[in-house]
N, C-alpha and C positions, 0 to 999 in steps of 0.2 A: 477471476479465472486466470488472468495472465500471471498473477503472483503465484498461484498454485502451480502452474506449468513451469514457471521459473524455478521454484523450489524443487520440483520433481527433477528438472534438468540438472540443477546444481547437485542434488543428491546423487543422481546417476553418475555425474562426473567425479565426485569425491569417492564414490564406491569403486569406480574403475581405477582411480588413482591408488586407492588402498590395495586393490588386487594386484596392480602392476608393481607397486613397491614391495608388497609381500612376496610376489613371485621372484623379484630380483634378489631380495634378502635370502630367501630359501635356497636360491642357486648359489649365493655366496657362502652360506652356512653349511652347504653340503647336504647330501642325501643319506639319511640313516633311517633304518626301520625303527619303530617304536621300541622294540626289544633291544636295540643297540644303543639307545640314548642313555646318557648319564642323567642324573637328576637335574643338573644344571641345564642340559639341553632341553629337557622336558619343560622346566619352568620358563626358560627363555622362549620356547615355542608358544606356550600358553600366553605369555606376556605380549609377544608380538601380535598374536592373533586377536587378543583383547583390544590392543591399541588400534589395530586395523579396523575392527568393528566400530570403534569410536570415531575413527577418521571417516568412515563411510557415511556417517550421519552428522558430522560436524560441519555446519554450514557457515558459521560466523568466523571461526579462527582455525581453519584446517591445518595451518602451519604448526600448531602446537603438537597435536598427536602425530603428525608426519615427522617432526623432528625427534620426538621420543621414540618412534618406531625405528627410524634410521639409526639412532644412537644405540638402542638395544641390539639391533642386528649387527652393527659394526663391532660392538664390544664382544659379542659372541664369536664373531670371526677372529678378532684379535686374540681372545683367550684360546681359541682352537689352534691358531698359529703358534702361540707361546707354548702350549702343552706339547706340540709336536717337536719343539726345539729343546725343551727343558724337562728332564726326567723328574726332578724334584717338584717342579710346578705341576707336572702331570699327576704325580702321586697325590699332591695336596688338593688339587681341584677335582680330579675324577675318582680319587680313592685307589685302594689297592685290593687285590683278591684276598679273601679270608678263607682259611681252611676250616671247614665245619666238621669234617669227619676224617679220621685217618687211623689206620691199623686198629679198627674196632673201637676207637674212642671218639665220642661226640664232644666237641669243645664248647662247653657252656658259655665261657667268656666271649668267644667269637660269635656265638648266637646272639648274645646280648648286644655286642657291638653292631651286628647286622640288623638289630630290631626284629629278630625272628624268634618265634616260639617253636616248640617241638612239633606241634600240629602243622605249622606252615612248612617246616623242614621236611616232614614226612610227605606232605602234599607235593613238594618239589620232587622228592624221590619217586613218587608214584607217577607223576607226569613224565619224568625221565625214563620210565619203564622199569624202575627198580623197586620191587615190592619186598624183596628180602635184603635187609641191610647187611647181612653177613657176606653178601656177594661183592660189596663195595670195598675198595682199598682206600679211596680218597674222594671227598666231595668238597668242591671249592665254590664259594660265592664270588662271582665275577663283579667287576665294578659297575656293570650295567644292570645288575640285579638278577641275572640268570645264574643257575647253578650247573657246574660241570662235574661230570662223574668219571672216575677211573675205576673200572671193575678189577677184581682180582684176576690174575692171569688165568686161573683155571675156569673162571666164569665168563670170560669175554668171548664174543663170537669168534669162531674159527675163520682164518683167512686162507686164501690160496697158498700163501707161503707155508703155512702150517701143514698143508696137504701136499707139499712139493709140486704144486701146479704152477704153470706159467701162462695164465690167460692173456689174450690180446688186450692191449690198452684201449679203453674206450675213449672216444674223442667227443668234443663238444659239437652238438648238432648245429648245422647251419641252415637257416631257412632259405629255400630256393624259390618257393612260390607262396604267396600270401594273397588271400581274397581273389584268386583267379588271375593274378599277375605275376609274371616272372620277375624275380629280384636280380636283375642283370649284374649289378655291382657285386653281389655276394657270389654269384656263379663265376664271374671273372676272377675275383680275388682268390677263390679256392683252386683255380686252374682248370675247372671244368668248362664245358661248352654247352650252349643252349640246346644243340642237337642231342647231346647225351641225355639231357633232362627230358626232352620230348620222347626219345626212344624208351627211356625208363617208364614214362607215363603210358606209352602204347603197350608195353609188356604187361602193365597192370590193368589194362582195359580202359584207359582214359584217352580220348581223342586229342585233347589239347588242354592247356593250363586253365582255361576258363571253367573246366569241370572240377577243379581242385580248390579246396578251401585253404589247405596248408600242405606243403611238402618240405621235408627236412632231410638233409644229407648227413650221413653218419661219419663221414671222413674216409670211408672205404669205397664200397661199391653199392651200398644200400640206400635207396631213396624211399623214405616212409611217407605215404600219401594218405591224406584225409579228404574225403569227397566233399564237394560243395553241397550236395543234397544228401542229408543224412536220414537214416530211418528213425522214425519216432520210437522211443523205447516203450515197450508194452508194460 
């Protein structure tokens, strides 16, 4: 019984070690969404995760998977630093964009280089909202696998500048209240006061911040409030 408990405890410790090392490595490697990852980033992430799983259950020689895990993470960080400093190395490692369509011509050779067939290309177009290829000026396959589209000038959405309008610039919304608590640092940083927030709440029918689940400020004079007690949708 004592041996079983000892093994369970050791397994728990190695699992915690794997999680801690993996967390530190991911912080070093940076935060990217899956859609922003290059193929190398994707493969490195899978490799580090696989080694971490092995480390979590390795009781006899945990130093081996730990070393491999750290080496893989540090190599990924080193390559990231080098690609930031060298354009040639960046192109070689991450690749470069490929023009798939331009001026009504679909480039078959670039489709072959990208390992895409026509059905996959058409799928990308539909996902991007383009069902009529004649509306596209250019389609570019980015190095992370996504496809960017440039519509023809007559088919792009109208902008306020096209209509000679000058709308007010929108600002990034700043949370002032979360989970019924005032975010005093945010309020102070924007130059507002807590009393202004409370007055805005009173005008909207809230007695205090404890009745508010989320409140965000738009950078002008509008405080958008979401109540703590929501109505169940019918």
